[in-house]
Biopython code that builds the backbone (N, CA, C, O; Angstrom):
import numpy as np
from Bio.PDB.StructureBuilder import StructureBuilder

atoms = [
    (1, "UNK", "N", (45.876, -215.083, -100.008)),
    (1, "UNK", "CA", (44.914, -214.164, -100.246)),
    (1, "UNK", "C", (45.791, -213.052, -99.717)),
    (1, "UNK", "O", (46.318, -213.083, -98.605)),
    (2, "UNK", "N", (45.920, -211.977, -100.672)),
    (2, "UNK", "CA", (46.366, -210.975, -100.690)),
    (2, "UNK", "C", (46.098, -210.015, -99.534)),
    (2, "UNK", "O", (44.916, -209.961, -99.195)),
    (3, "UNK", "N", (46.855, -209.338, -98.940)),
    (3, "UNK", "CA", (46.423, -207.547, -97.977)),
    (3, "UNK", "C", (44.860, -207.150, -98.844)),
    (3, "UNK", "O", (43.734, -207.132, -98.345)),
    (4, "UNK", "N", (45.253, -206.855, -100.279)),
    (4, "UNK", "CA", (44.545, -205.836, -100.322)),
    (4, "UNK", "C", (42.924, -206.610, -100.643)),
    (4, "UNK", "O", (41.833, -206.184, -100.262)),
    (5, "UNK", "N", (43.207, -207.885, -101.475)),
    (5, "UNK", "CA", (41.882, -208.801, -101.045)),
    (5, "UNK", "C", (41.378, -208.870, -100.308)),
    (5, "UNK", "O", (40.153, -208.924, -100.417)),
    (6, "UNK", "N", (42.020, -208.915, -99.043)),
    (6, "UNK", "CA", (41.311, -208.982, -97.530)),
    (6, "UNK", "C", (40.479, -207.809, -97.128)),
    (6, "UNK", "O", (39.410, -207.659, -96.537)),
    (7, "UNK", "N", (41.762, -206.700, -97.907)),
    (7, "UNK", "CA", (40.639, -205.324, -97.037)),
    (7, "UNK", "C", (39.196, -205.137, -97.908)),
    (7, "UNK", "O", (38.208, -204.732, -97.295)),
    (8, "UNK", "N", (39.095, -205.471, -99.487)),
    (8, "UNK", "CA", (38.540, -205.402, -100.283)),
    (8, "UNK", "C", (37.155, -206.188, -99.488)),
    (8, "UNK", "O", (36.035, -205.725, -99.274)),
    (9, "UNK", "N", (37.642, -207.348, -99.206)),
    (9, "UNK", "CA", (36.376, -208.311, -98.773)),
    (9, "UNK", "C", (35.765, -207.917, -97.134)),
    (9, "UNK", "O", (34.975, -208.602, -96.485)),
    (10, "UNK", "N", (36.146, -207.127, -96.885)),
    (10, "UNK", "CA", (35.918, -206.660, -95.325)),
    (10, "UNK", "C", (35.147, -204.956, -95.754)),
    (10, "UNK", "O", (34.495, -204.313, -94.932)),
    (11, "UNK", "N", (35.337, -204.632, -96.747)),
    (11, "UNK", "CA", (35.045, -203.473, -96.961)),
    (11, "UNK", "C", (33.633, -204.045, -97.743)),
    (11, "UNK", "O", (32.680, -203.440, -97.253)),
    (12, "UNK", "N", (33.243, -204.873, -98.646)),
    (12, "UNK", "CA", (32.421, -205.373, -99.104)),
    (12, "UNK", "C", (31.172, -206.315, -97.759)),
    (12, "UNK", "O", (29.972, -206.585, -97.813)),
    (13, "UNK", "N", (32.215, -206.543, -96.731)),
    (13, "UNK", "CA", (31.337, -207.345, -95.919)),
    (13, "UNK", "C", (30.702, -205.787, -95.125)),
    (13, "UNK", "O", (29.536, -206.014, -94.804)),
    (14, "UNK", "N", (30.949, -204.898, -94.884)),
    (14, "UNK", "CA", (30.917, -204.084, -94.077)),
    (14, "UNK", "C", (29.615, -203.176, -94.913)),
    (14, "UNK", "O", (28.465, -203.150, -94.477)),
    (15, "UNK", "N", (29.953, -202.629, -95.880)),
    (15, "UNK", "CA", (28.818, -202.277, -97.159)),
    (15, "UNK", "C", (27.445, -203.166, -97.119)),
    (15, "UNK", "O", (26.328, -202.720, -97.380)),
    (16, "UNK", "N", (27.688, -204.246, -96.815)),
    (16, "UNK", "CA", (26.409, -205.689, -97.078)),
    (16, "UNK", "C", (25.797, -205.162, -95.619)),
    (16, "UNK", "O", (24.643, -204.735, -95.590)),
    (17, "UNK", "N", (26.463, -205.199, -94.628)),
    (17, "UNK", "CA", (25.789, -205.156, -93.244)),
    (17, "UNK", "C", (25.236, -204.183, -92.834)),
    (17, "UNK", "O", (24.423, -204.137, -91.910)),
    (18, "UNK", "N", (25.810, -202.918, -93.789)),
    (18, "UNK", "CA", (25.020, -201.247, -93.514)),
    (18, "UNK", "C", (23.894, -201.234, -94.285)),
    (18, "UNK", "O", (22.888, -200.668, -93.857)),
    (19, "UNK", "N", (23.901, -201.849, -95.524)),
    (19, "UNK", "CA", (22.504, -201.797, -96.202)),
    (19, "UNK", "C", (21.544, -203.345, -96.153)),
    (19, "UNK", "O", (20.557, -203.657, -96.820)),
    (20, "UNK", "N", (22.126, -203.950, -95.316)),
    (20, "UNK", "CA", (21.147, -205.285, -94.573)),
    (20, "UNK", "C", (21.145, -206.074, -95.402)),
    (20, "UNK", "O", (20.184, -206.800, -95.146)),
    (21, "UNK", "N", (21.890, -206.607, -96.754)),
    (21, "UNK", "CA", (22.075, -207.382, -96.930)),
    (21, "UNK", "C", (22.571, -209.156, -96.332)),
    (21, "UNK", "O", (23.651, -209.744, -96.281)),
    (22, "UNK", "N", (21.803, -209.357, -96.131)),
    (22, "UNK", "CA", (22.434, -210.749, -95.221)),
    (22, "UNK", "C", (23.370, -212.043, -95.584)),
    (22, "UNK", "O", (24.238, -212.655, -94.962)),
    (23, "UNK", "N", (22.550, -212.223, -97.409)),
    (23, "UNK", "CA", (23.338, -213.296, -97.907)),
    (23, "UNK", "C", (25.123, -212.973, -98.128)),
    (23, "UNK", "O", (26.105, -213.612, -97.748)),
    (24, "UNK", "N", (24.959, -211.390, -99.098)),
    (24, "UNK", "CA", (26.455, -210.580, -99.219)),
    (24, "UNK", "C", (27.276, -210.538, -97.829)),
    (24, "UNK", "O", (28.475, -210.796, -97.731)),
    (25, "UNK", "N", (26.439, -210.176, -96.799)),
    (25, "UNK", "CA", (27.477, -210.028, -95.392)),
    (25, "UNK", "C", (27.863, -210.818, -94.776)),
    (25, "UNK", "O", (28.560, -210.752, -93.763)),
    (26, "UNK", "N", (27.426, -211.740, -95.354)),
    (26, "UNK", "CA", (27.892, -213.283, -94.755)),
    (26, "UNK", "C", (28.627, -214.127, -95.697)),
    (26, "UNK", "O", (28.710, -215.307, -95.354)),
    (27, "UNK", "N", (29.154, -213.818, -96.751)),
    (27, "UNK", "CA", (29.706, -214.390, -97.786)),
    (27, "UNK", "C", (31.444, -214.583, -97.136)),
    (27, "UNK", "O", (32.275, -215.458, -97.379)),
    (28, "UNK", "N", (31.509, -213.506, -96.347)),
    (28, "UNK", "CA", (32.815, -213.737, -95.614)),
    (28, "UNK", "C", (33.494, -215.165, -94.951)),
    (28, "UNK", "O", (34.610, -215.676, -95.046)),
    (29, "UNK", "N", (32.486, -215.464, -94.374)),
    (29, "UNK", "CA", (33.117, -215.996, -93.224)),
    (29, "UNK", "C", (33.140, -217.692, -93.857)),
    (29, "UNK", "O", (32.588, -218.159, -94.853)),
    (30, "UNK", "N", (34.030, -218.350, -92.806)),
    (30, "UNK", "CA", (33.974, -220.150, -93.473)),
    (30, "UNK", "C", (32.706, -220.342, -92.892)),
    (30, "UNK", "O", (31.976, -219.519, -92.338)),
    (31, "UNK", "N", (32.512, -221.812, -93.141)),
    (31, "UNK", "CA", (31.320, -222.531, -92.791)),
    (31, "UNK", "C", (31.374, -222.700, -91.284)),
    (31, "UNK", "O", (30.465, -222.715, -90.454)),
    (32, "UNK", "N", (32.692, -222.822, -91.158)),
    (32, "UNK", "CA", (33.000, -223.320, -89.641)),
    (32, "UNK", "C", (33.131, -222.448, -88.443)),
    (32, "UNK", "O", (33.153, -222.627, -87.225)),
    (33, "UNK", "N", (33.231, -221.150, -89.484)),
    (33, "UNK", "CA", (33.727, -219.870, -88.312)),
    (33, "UNK", "C", (32.991, -219.670, -87.356)),
    (33, "UNK", "O", (31.780, -219.846, -87.487)),
    (34, "UNK", "N", (33.556, -219.235, -86.111)),
    (34, "UNK", "CA", (32.823, -219.233, -84.685)),
    (34, "UNK", "C", (32.851, -217.249, -84.557)),
    (34, "UNK", "O", (33.621, -216.523, -85.187)),
    (35, "UNK", "N", (32.231, -216.984, -83.984)),
    (35, "UNK", "CA", (31.877, -215.619, -83.379)),
    (35, "UNK", "C", (31.876, -215.293, -82.246)),
    (35, "UNK", "O", (30.691, -215.359, -81.920)),
    (36, "UNK", "N", (32.471, -214.960, -81.369)),
    (36, "UNK", "CA", (32.105, -214.367, -79.634)),
    (36, "UNK", "C", (31.728, -212.914, -79.464)),
    (36, "UNK", "O", (32.093, -211.965, -80.159)),
    (37, "UNK", "N", (31.031, -212.914, -78.546)),
    (37, "UNK", "CA", (30.422, -211.249, -77.841)),
    (37, "UNK", "C", (30.858, -211.503, -76.759)),
    (37, "UNK", "O", (30.016, -212.164, -76.150)),
    (38, "UNK", "N", (31.969, -211.290, -76.021)),
    (38, "UNK", "CA", (32.579, -211.283, -74.664)),
    (38, "UNK", "C", (31.711, -210.868, -73.757)),
    (38, "UNK", "O", (31.312, -211.569, -72.827)),
    (39, "UNK", "N", (31.351, -209.637, -73.989)),
    (39, "UNK", "CA", (30.471, -208.794, -72.743)),
    (39, "UNK", "C", (29.101, -209.711, -72.605)),
    (39, "UNK", "O", (28.400, -209.656, -71.595)),
    (40, "UNK", "N", (28.852, -210.416, -73.543)),
    (40, "UNK", "CA", (27.333, -211.072, -73.198)),
    (40, "UNK", "C", (27.274, -213.080, -72.737)),
    (40, "UNK", "O", (26.417, -213.865, -72.333)),
    (41, "UNK", "N", (28.753, -213.139, -73.119)),
    (41, "UNK", "CA", (29.376, -214.732, -73.088)),
    (41, "UNK", "C", (28.700, -215.743, -73.963)),
    (41, "UNK", "O", (28.497, -216.925, -73.686)),
    (42, "UNK", "N", (28.380, -215.103, -75.060)),
    (42, "UNK", "CA", (27.736, -215.741, -76.119)),
    (42, "UNK", "C", (29.195, -216.368, -77.348)),
    (42, "UNK", "O", (30.275, -215.847, -77.628)),
    (43, "UNK", "N", (28.593, -217.572, -77.772)),
    (43, "UNK", "CA", (29.513, -217.676, -78.661)),
    (43, "UNK", "C", (28.606, -218.647, -79.989)),
    (43, "UNK", "O", (27.861, -219.615, -79.835)),
    (44, "UNK", "N", (28.996, -217.987, -81.188)),
    (44, "UNK", "CA", (27.715, -218.421, -82.517)),
    (44, "UNK", "C", (28.796, -219.227, -82.940)),
    (44, "UNK", "O", (29.936, -218.770, -82.858)),
    (45, "UNK", "N", (28.595, -220.377, -83.386)),
    (45, "UNK", "CA", (29.057, -221.153, -84.263)),
    (45, "UNK", "C", (28.677, -221.673, -85.364)),
    (45, "UNK", "O", (27.669, -222.378, -85.321)),
    (46, "UNK", "N", (29.324, -221.491, -86.576)),
    (46, "UNK", "CA", (28.936, -221.642, -87.745)),
    (46, "UNK", "C", (28.481, -220.276, -88.516)),
    (46, "UNK", "O", (27.950, -219.336, -87.924)),
    (47, "UNK", "N", (28.774, -220.292, -89.985)),
    (47, "UNK", "CA", (28.052, -219.492, -90.929)),
    (47, "UNK", "C", (26.612, -219.109, -90.513)),
    (47, "UNK", "O", (26.275, -218.100, -89.893)),
    (48, "UNK", "N", (25.783, -220.164, -90.999)),
    (48, "UNK", "CA", (24.795, -220.259, -90.759)),
    (48, "UNK", "C", (24.028, -219.979, -89.929)),
    (48, "UNK", "O", (23.011, -219.293, -90.029)),
    (49, "UNK", "N", (24.700, -220.774, -88.562)),
    (49, "UNK", "CA", (23.995, -219.851, -87.348)),
    (49, "UNK", "C", (24.284, -218.333, -87.157)),
    (49, "UNK", "O", (23.394, -217.703, -86.586)),
    (50, "UNK", "N", (25.069, -217.851, -87.435)),
    (50, "UNK", "CA", (25.471, -216.748, -87.550)),
    (50, "UNK", "C", (24.422, -215.613, -87.925)),
    (50, "UNK", "O", (24.030, -214.636, -87.287)),
    (51, "UNK", "N", (24.095, -216.116, -89.248)),
    (51, "UNK", "CA", (23.833, -215.129, -90.620)),
    (51, "UNK", "C", (22.008, -215.435, -89.603)),
    (51, "UNK", "O", (21.288, -214.437, -89.581)),
    (52, "UNK", "N", (21.456, -216.700, -88.899)),
    (52, "UNK", "CA", (20.511, -216.786, -88.501)),
    (52, "UNK", "C", (20.455, -215.994, -87.350)),
    (52, "UNK", "O", (19.467, -215.260, -87.329)),
    (53, "UNK", "N", (21.071, -215.924, -86.552)),
    (53, "UNK", "CA", (21.266, -214.451, -85.205)),
    (53, "UNK", "C", (20.945, -212.874, -86.245)),
    (53, "UNK", "O", (20.264, -211.878, -86.002)),
    (54, "UNK", "N", (21.623, -213.185, -87.201)),
    (54, "UNK", "CA", (21.421, -211.644, -87.352)),
    (54, "UNK", "C", (20.658, -211.267, -87.919)),
    (54, "UNK", "O", (20.493, -210.048, -87.975)),
    (55, "UNK", "N", (19.526, -212.481, -88.864)),
    (55, "UNK", "CA", (18.565, -211.753, -89.561)),
    (55, "UNK", "C", (17.204, -211.631, -88.760)),
    (55, "UNK", "O", (16.179, -211.110, -89.201)),
    (56, "UNK", "N", (17.411, -212.361, -87.151)),
    (56, "UNK", "CA", (16.324, -212.340, -86.845)),
    (56, "UNK", "C", (16.460, -211.393, -85.688)),
    (56, "UNK", "O", (16.003, -211.626, -84.569)),
    (57, "UNK", "N", (17.209, -210.164, -86.075)),
    (57, "UNK", "CA", (17.621, -209.063, -84.718)),
    (57, "UNK", "C", (16.241, -208.037, -84.986)),
    (57, "UNK", "O", (15.885, -207.652, -86.100)),
    (58, "UNK", "N", (15.535, -207.685, -83.626)),
    (58, "UNK", "CA", (14.200, -207.183, -84.177)),
    (58, "UNK", "C", (14.215, -205.745, -84.617)),
    (58, "UNK", "O", (13.194, -205.175, -85.004)),
    (59, "UNK", "N", (15.609, -205.067, -84.537)),
    (59, "UNK", "CA", (15.372, -203.948, -84.920)),
    (59, "UNK", "C", (16.658, -203.546, -85.832)),
    (59, "UNK", "O", (17.788, -203.935, -85.539)),
    (60, "UNK", "N", (16.393, -202.763, -86.920)),
    (60, "UNK", "CA", (17.518, -202.726, -87.636)),
    (60, "UNK", "C", (18.016, -201.535, -87.488)),
    (60, "UNK", "O", (17.341, -200.673, -86.924)),
    (61, "UNK", "N", (19.250, -201.266, -87.950)),
    (61, "UNK", "CA", (20.231, -200.137, -87.550)),
    (61, "UNK", "C", (20.033, -199.053, -88.407)),
    (61, "UNK", "O", (20.074, -199.209, -89.627)),
    (62, "UNK", "N", (19.797, -197.824, -87.819)),
    (62, "UNK", "CA", (19.450, -196.739, -88.512)),
    (62, "UNK", "C", (20.611, -195.807, -89.124)),
    (62, "UNK", "O", (20.536, -194.854, -89.900)),
    (63, "UNK", "N", (21.862, -196.505, -88.412)),
    (63, "UNK", "CA", (23.114, -196.056, -88.805)),
    (63, "UNK", "C", (23.862, -197.031, -89.159)),
    (63, "UNK", "O", (23.635, -198.215, -88.911)),
    (64, "UNK", "N", (24.987, -196.504, -89.881)),
    (64, "UNK", "CA", (26.306, -197.511, -89.507)),
    (64, "UNK", "C", (27.345, -196.695, -90.574)),
    (64, "UNK", "O", (27.284, -196.146, -91.674)),
    (65, "UNK", "N", (28.319, -196.978, -89.533)),
    (65, "UNK", "CA", (29.733, -195.715, -90.065)),
    (65, "UNK", "C", (30.706, -196.726, -89.418)),
    (65, "UNK", "O", (30.564, -197.299, -88.338)),
    (66, "UNK", "N", (31.807, -196.834, -90.375)),
    (66, "UNK", "CA", (32.945, -197.624, -90.443)),
    (66, "UNK", "C", (33.719, -196.330, -90.094)),
    (66, "UNK", "O", (33.531, -195.288, -90.722)),
    (67, "UNK", "N", (34.969, -196.477, -88.631)),
    (67, "UNK", "CA", (35.854, -195.532, -88.528)),
    (67, "UNK", "C", (37.004, -195.468, -89.283)),
    (67, "UNK", "O", (37.458, -194.553, -89.969)),
    (68, "UNK", "N", (37.544, -196.963, -88.973)),
    (68, "UNK", "CA", (38.548, -197.349, -89.707)),
    (68, "UNK", "C", (38.745, -198.699, -89.636)),
    (68, "UNK", "O", (37.941, -199.303, -88.926)),
    (69, "UNK", "N", (39.938, -199.592, -90.398)),
    (69, "UNK", "CA", (39.828, -200.727, -90.793)),
    (69, "UNK", "C", (41.806, -200.640, -90.485)),
    (69, "UNK", "O", (42.353, -199.580, -90.793)),
    (70, "UNK", "N", (42.478, -201.524, -90.034)),
    (70, "UNK", "CA", (43.872, -201.519, -89.863)),
    (70, "UNK", "C", (44.021, -203.437, -89.933)),
    (70, "UNK", "O", (43.191, -204.320, -90.152)),
    (71, "UNK", "N", (44.899, -203.448, -89.751)),
    (71, "UNK", "CA", (45.021, -205.080, -90.308)),
    (71, "UNK", "C", (46.368, -205.588, -91.207)),
    (71, "UNK", "O", (46.908, -204.925, -92.092)),
    (72, "UNK", "N", (46.757, -206.904, -90.758)),
    (72, "UNK", "CA", (47.718, -207.367, -91.329)),
    (72, "UNK", "C", (47.659, -208.713, -91.418)),
    (72, "UNK", "O", (47.032, -209.238, -90.498)),
    (73, "UNK", "N", (48.254, -209.666, -92.485)),
    (73, "UNK", "CA", (48.531, -210.974, -92.438)),
    (73, "UNK", "C", (47.288, -211.381, -92.266)),
    (73, "UNK", "O", (46.475, -210.651, -92.833)),
    (74, "UNK", "N", (46.748, -212.455, -91.577)),
    (74, "UNK", "CA", (45.695, -212.448, -90.720)),
    (74, "UNK", "C", (44.794, -212.036, -90.095)),
    (74, "UNK", "O", (43.739, -212.668, -90.036)),
    (75, "UNK", "N", (44.958, -210.966, -89.518)),
    (75, "UNK", "CA", (44.382, -210.443, -88.451)),
    (75, "UNK", "C", (43.764, -208.914, -88.530)),
    (75, "UNK", "O", (44.398, -207.917, -88.184)),
    (76, "UNK", "N", (42.852, -208.906, -88.879)),
    (76, "UNK", "CA", (42.525, -207.617, -89.233)),
    (76, "UNK", "C", (40.976, -207.188, -87.651)),
    (76, "UNK", "O", (40.285, -207.950, -86.974)),
    (77, "UNK", "N", (41.074, -205.751, -87.704)),
    (77, "UNK", "CA", (39.801, -204.971, -86.863)),
    (77, "UNK", "C", (39.671, -203.943, -87.547)),
    (77, "UNK", "O", (40.486, -203.388, -88.284)),
    (78, "UNK", "N", (38.120, -203.561, -87.178)),
    (78, "UNK", "CA", (37.458, -202.586, -87.698)),
    (78, "UNK", "C", (36.905, -202.027, -86.614)),
    (78, "UNK", "O", (36.389, -202.723, -85.740)),
    (79, "UNK", "N", (36.944, -200.968, -86.563)),
    (79, "UNK", "CA", (36.218, -200.230, -85.643)),
    (79, "UNK", "C", (34.893, -199.277, -86.087)),
    (79, "UNK", "O", (35.048, -198.409, -86.946)),
    (80, "UNK", "N", (33.953, -199.433, -85.629)),
    (80, "UNK", "CA", (32.939, -198.755, -85.974)),
    (80, "UNK", "C", (31.403, -198.079, -85.404)),
    (80, "UNK", "O", (31.568, -197.708, -84.242)),
    (81, "UNK", "N", (30.368, -197.889, -85.750)),
    (81, "UNK", "CA", (29.819, -197.133, -85.069)),
    (81, "UNK", "C", (28.011, -197.463, -85.631)),
    (81, "UNK", "O", (27.519, -196.824, -86.561)),
    (82, "UNK", "N", (27.212, -198.587, -84.837)),
    (82, "UNK", "CA", (25.978, -199.206, -85.181)),
    (82, "UNK", "C", (25.013, -198.117, -84.399)),
    (82, "UNK", "O", (25.144, -197.811, -83.214)),
    (83, "UNK", "N", (24.189, -197.685, -85.150)),
    (83, "UNK", "CA", (23.043, -196.723, -84.734)),
    (83, "UNK", "C", (21.981, -197.507, -84.298)),
    (83, "UNK", "O", (21.771, -198.152, -85.324)),
    (84, "UNK", "N", (21.134, -197.914, -83.453)),
    (84, "UNK", "CA", (19.634, -198.708, -83.057)),
    (84, "UNK", "C", (18.780, -197.435, -82.509)),
    (84, "UNK", "O", (19.351, -196.590, -81.820)),
    (85, "UNK", "N", (17.572, -197.332, -82.791)),
    (85, "UNK", "CA", (16.734, -196.536, -82.209)),
    (85, "UNK", "C", (17.001, -195.567, -81.744)),
    (85, "UNK", "O", (16.302, -195.196, -80.800)),
    (86, "UNK", "N", (18.312, -194.579, -82.262)),
    (86, "UNK", "CA", (18.887, -193.271, -81.655)),
    (86, "UNK", "C", (19.725, -193.544, -80.776)),
    (86, "UNK", "O", (20.274, -192.595, -80.216)),
    (87, "UNK", "N", (20.073, -194.896, -80.396)),
    (87, "UNK", "CA", (21.571, -194.940, -79.701)),
    (87, "UNK", "C", (22.823, -195.511, -80.449)),
    (87, "UNK", "O", (22.871, -196.242, -81.439)),
    (88, "UNK", "N", (23.666, -195.050, -79.808)),
    (88, "UNK", "CA", (25.204, -195.173, -80.536)),
    (88, "UNK", "C", (25.610, -196.359, -79.709)),
    (88, "UNK", "O", (25.502, -196.284, -78.485)),
    (89, "UNK", "N", (26.162, -197.669, -80.396)),
    (89, "UNK", "CA", (26.999, -198.309, -79.938)),
    (89, "UNK", "C", (28.424, -198.296, -80.841)),
    (89, "UNK", "O", (28.639, -198.291, -82.053)),
    (90, "UNK", "N", (29.198, -198.294, -79.773)),
    (90, "UNK", "CA", (30.670, -198.177, -80.657)),
    (90, "UNK", "C", (30.909, -199.923, -80.566)),
    (90, "UNK", "O", (30.554, -200.788, -79.765)),
    (91, "UNK", "N", (31.673, -199.917, -81.786)),
    (91, "UNK", "CA", (31.725, -201.594, -81.801)),
    (91, "UNK", "C", (33.410, -201.640, -82.243)),
    (91, "UNK", "O", (34.023, -200.647, -82.635)),
    (92, "UNK", "N", (33.957, -202.902, -82.101)),
    (92, "UNK", "CA", (34.987, -203.722, -82.758)),
    (92, "UNK", "C", (35.222, -204.660, -82.900)),
    (92, "UNK", "O", (35.400, -205.316, -81.873)),
    (93, "UNK", "N", (35.342, -205.179, -83.880)),
    (93, "UNK", "CA", (35.662, -206.230, -84.444)),
    (93, "UNK", "C", (37.037, -206.892, -84.937)),
    (93, "UNK", "O", (37.550, -206.403, -85.943)),
    (94, "UNK", "N", (37.576, -207.811, -84.395)),
    (94, "UNK", "CA", (38.490, -208.401, -84.427)),
    (94, "UNK", "C", (38.633, -210.060, -85.548)),
    (94, "UNK", "O", (38.473, -211.142, -84.984)),
    (95, "UNK", "N", (38.881, -210.020, -86.811)),
    (95, "UNK", "CA", (38.491, -210.470, -87.676)),
    (95, "UNK", "C", (39.815, -211.858, -88.198)),
    (95, "UNK", "O", (40.750, -211.589, -88.952)),
    (96, "UNK", "N", (39.663, -212.784, -87.804)),
    (96, "UNK", "CA", (40.991, -213.784, -87.756)),
    (96, "UNK", "C", (40.674, -214.743, -89.489)),
    (96, "UNK", "O", (39.646, -215.413, -89.589)),
    (97, "UNK", "N", (41.428, -214.681, -90.385)),
    (97, "UNK", "CA", (41.412, -215.153, -91.888)),
    (97, "UNK", "C", (42.397, -216.496, -91.791)),
    (97, "UNK", "O", (43.482, -216.719, -91.255)),
    (98, "UNK", "N", (41.407, -217.316, -92.631)),
    (98, "UNK", "CA", (41.950, -218.744, -93.122)),
    (98, "UNK", "C", (41.612, -219.054, -94.352)),
    (98, "UNK", "O", (40.482, -219.365, -94.728)),
    (99, "UNK", "N", (42.803, -218.957, -95.146)),
    (99, "UNK", "CA", (42.322, -219.350, -96.409)),
    (99, "UNK", "C", (41.494, -218.213, -97.319)),
    (99, "UNK", "O", (40.922, -218.621, -98.329)),
    (100, "UNK", "N", (41.415, -216.692, -96.951)),
    (100, "UNK", "CA", (41.102, -216.063, -97.429)),
    (100, "UNK", "C", (39.458, -215.521, -97.188)),
    (100, "UNK", "O", (38.859, -214.760, -97.948)),
    (101, "UNK", "N", (38.881, -216.170, -95.844)),
    (101, "UNK", "CA", (38.044, -215.896, -94.907)),
    (101, "UNK", "C", (37.971, -216.287, -93.655)),
    (101, "UNK", "O", (38.575, -217.195, -93.083)),
    (102, "UNK", "N", (37.118, -215.469, -93.234)),
    (102, "UNK", "CA", (36.807, -215.405, -91.938)),
    (102, "UNK", "C", (36.659, -216.612, -91.289)),
    (102, "UNK", "O", (35.780, -217.412, -91.609)),
    (103, "UNK", "N", (37.783, -216.885, -90.029)),
    (103, "UNK", "CA", (37.428, -218.730, -89.235)),
    (103, "UNK", "C", (36.731, -218.333, -87.736)),
    (103, "UNK", "O", (36.110, -219.148, -87.054)),
    (104, "UNK", "N", (36.948, -216.992, -87.385)),
    (104, "UNK", "CA", (37.132, -216.486, -86.188)),
    (104, "UNK", "C", (37.134, -214.874, -86.303)),
    (104, "UNK", "O", (37.705, -214.215, -87.172)),
    (105, "UNK", "N", (36.245, -214.323, -85.064)),
    (105, "UNK", "CA", (35.809, -213.110, -85.179)),
    (105, "UNK", "C", (35.352, -213.015, -83.848)),
    (105, "UNK", "O", (34.731, -213.968, -83.377)),
    (106, "UNK", "N", (35.566, -212.009, -83.173)),
    (106, "UNK", "CA", (35.344, -211.437, -81.866)),
    (106, "UNK", "C", (34.793, -209.791, -82.241)),
    (106, "UNK", "O", (35.311, -208.922, -82.943)),
    (107, "UNK", "N", (33.822, -209.802, -81.632)),
    (107, "UNK", "CA", (33.006, -208.076, -81.262)),
    (107, "UNK", "C", (33.025, -208.192, -79.816)),
    (107, "UNK", "O", (33.077, -209.060, -78.946)),
    (108, "UNK", "N", (32.922, -206.232, -80.017)),
    (108, "UNK", "CA", (33.161, -205.920, -78.524)),
    (108, "UNK", "C", (31.975, -204.931, -78.778)),
    (108, "UNK", "O", (31.637, -204.731, -79.945)),
    (109, "UNK", "N", (31.266, -204.243, -77.661)),
    (109, "UNK", "CA", (30.058, -203.137, -77.881)),
    (109, "UNK", "C", (30.322, -202.489, -76.586)),
    (109, "UNK", "O", (30.286, -202.882, -75.420)),
    (110, "UNK", "N", (30.734, -200.814, -77.446)),
    (110, "UNK", "CA", (30.276, -199.882, -75.657)),
    (110, "UNK", "C", (29.284, -198.954, -76.355)),
    (110, "UNK", "O", (29.072, -198.624, -77.522)),
    (111, "UNK", "N", (28.808, -198.695, -75.265)),
    (111, "UNK", "CA", (28.035, -197.333, -75.018)),
    (111, "UNK", "C", (28.862, -196.398, -74.896)),
    (111, "UNK", "O", (29.960, -196.236, -74.364)),
    (112, "UNK", "N", (27.838, -195.557, -75.736)),
    (112, "UNK", "CA", (28.590, -194.331, -75.001)),
    (112, "UNK", "C", (28.726, -193.601, -73.507)),
    (112, "UNK", "O", (27.930, -194.202, -72.787)),
    (113, "UNK", "N", (29.327, -192.670, -72.816)),
    (113, "UNK", "CA", (29.488, -192.002, -71.359)),
    (113, "UNK", "C", (29.723, -190.924, -71.543)),
    (113, "UNK", "O", (30.318, -190.505, -72.536)),
    (114, "UNK", "N", (29.267, -190.197, -70.544)),
    (114, "UNK", "CA", (29.444, -188.668, -70.061)),
    (114, "UNK", "C", (31.457, -188.532, -69.992)),
    (114, "UNK", "O", (32.316, -189.364, -69.700)),
    (115, "UNK", "N", (31.512, -187.499, -70.295)),
    (115, "UNK", "CA", (33.208, -187.793, -69.587)),
    (115, "UNK", "C", (32.706, -186.717, -68.522)),
    (115, "UNK", "O", (31.839, -185.844, -68.484)),
    (116, "UNK", "N", (33.671, -187.216, -67.694)),
    (116, "UNK", "CA", (33.796, -186.613, -66.255)),
    (116, "UNK", "C", (34.762, -185.351, -66.255)),
    (116, "UNK", "O", (35.858, -185.387, -66.814)),
    (117, "UNK", "N", (34.187, -184.025, -65.465)),
    (117, "UNK", "CA", (34.652, -182.841, -65.439)),
    (117, "UNK", "C", (35.876, -182.556, -65.200)),
    (117, "UNK", "O", (36.155, -181.395, -65.497)),
    (118, "UNK", "N", (37.014, -183.380, -64.627)),
    (118, "UNK", "CA", (38.048, -183.378, -63.607)),
    (118, "UNK", "C", (38.948, -183.455, -64.739)),
    (118, "UNK", "O", (40.020, -182.870, -64.587)),
    (119, "UNK", "N", (38.763, -184.015, -65.779)),
    (119, "UNK", "CA", (39.575, -184.209, -66.891)),
    (119, "UNK", "C", (39.405, -183.136, -67.725)),
    (119, "UNK", "O", (40.360, -183.186, -68.501)),
    (120, "UNK", "N", (38.751, -182.237, -67.984)),
    (120, "UNK", "CA", (38.362, -181.611, -69.195)),
    (120, "UNK", "C", (39.640, -180.209, -69.881)),
    (120, "UNK", "O", (39.719, -179.672, -70.986)),
    (121, "UNK", "N", (40.353, -180.063, -68.765)),
    (121, "UNK", "CA", (41.567, -179.294, -69.036)),
    (121, "UNK", "C", (42.213, -180.062, -69.970)),
    (121, "UNK", "O", (42.632, -179.230, -70.775)),
    (122, "UNK", "N", (42.543, -181.140, -70.342)),
    (122, "UNK", "CA", (42.959, -181.615, -70.966)),
    (122, "UNK", "C", (42.807, -182.383, -72.214)),
    (122, "UNK", "O", (43.633, -182.777, -73.038)),
    (123, "UNK", "N", (41.700, -182.475, -72.142)),
    (123, "UNK", "CA", (40.808, -183.397, -73.354)),
    (123, "UNK", "C", (40.123, -182.354, -74.592)),
    (123, "UNK", "O", (39.823, -181.314, -74.007)),
    (124, "UNK", "N", (39.854, -182.266, -75.703)),
    (124, "UNK", "CA", (38.718, -182.071, -76.334)),
    (124, "UNK", "C", (37.805, -182.320, -76.865)),
    (124, "UNK", "O", (37.906, -183.405, -77.438)),
    (125, "UNK", "N", (36.493, -181.646, -77.042)),
    (125, "UNK", "CA", (34.981, -182.096, -76.671)),
    (125, "UNK", "C", (34.925, -182.136, -78.461)),
    (125, "UNK", "O", (33.886, -182.456, -79.039)),
]
sb = StructureBuilder()
sb.init_structure("model")
sb.init_model(0)
sb.init_chain("A")
sb.init_seg("    ")
for serial, (resi, resn, name, xyz) in enumerate(atoms, 1):
    if name == "N":
        sb.init_residue(resn, " ", resi, " ")
    sb.init_atom(name, np.array(xyz, "f"), 0.0, 1.0, " ", f" {name:<3s}", serial, name[0])
structure = sb.get_structure()
């Protein structure tokens, strides 16, 4: 699979995720895909389990913004923001491709935090 094809598949994936289209969102994954959430220690094995888990999320996101997608070969990174109940979660997804589909994904979620005053002279808000 060419890189522009992978980019297009990722674009479709995130658009479907933002729209709540569970079927289209999970077309990108191999049947035996593994997804890891390191912060909670969870490992989800198989596209079916991943789709079921996401389909049972108690809240739908009220916002979804892809900030950037970068990648080369079989490793692609997406930085995005999901808003649940007015709270933003800054998210990074690392996707590893095999034969044109995601075989392994790791997702990191981070909450926003207030910038400490001591560094104000060096940063922009």
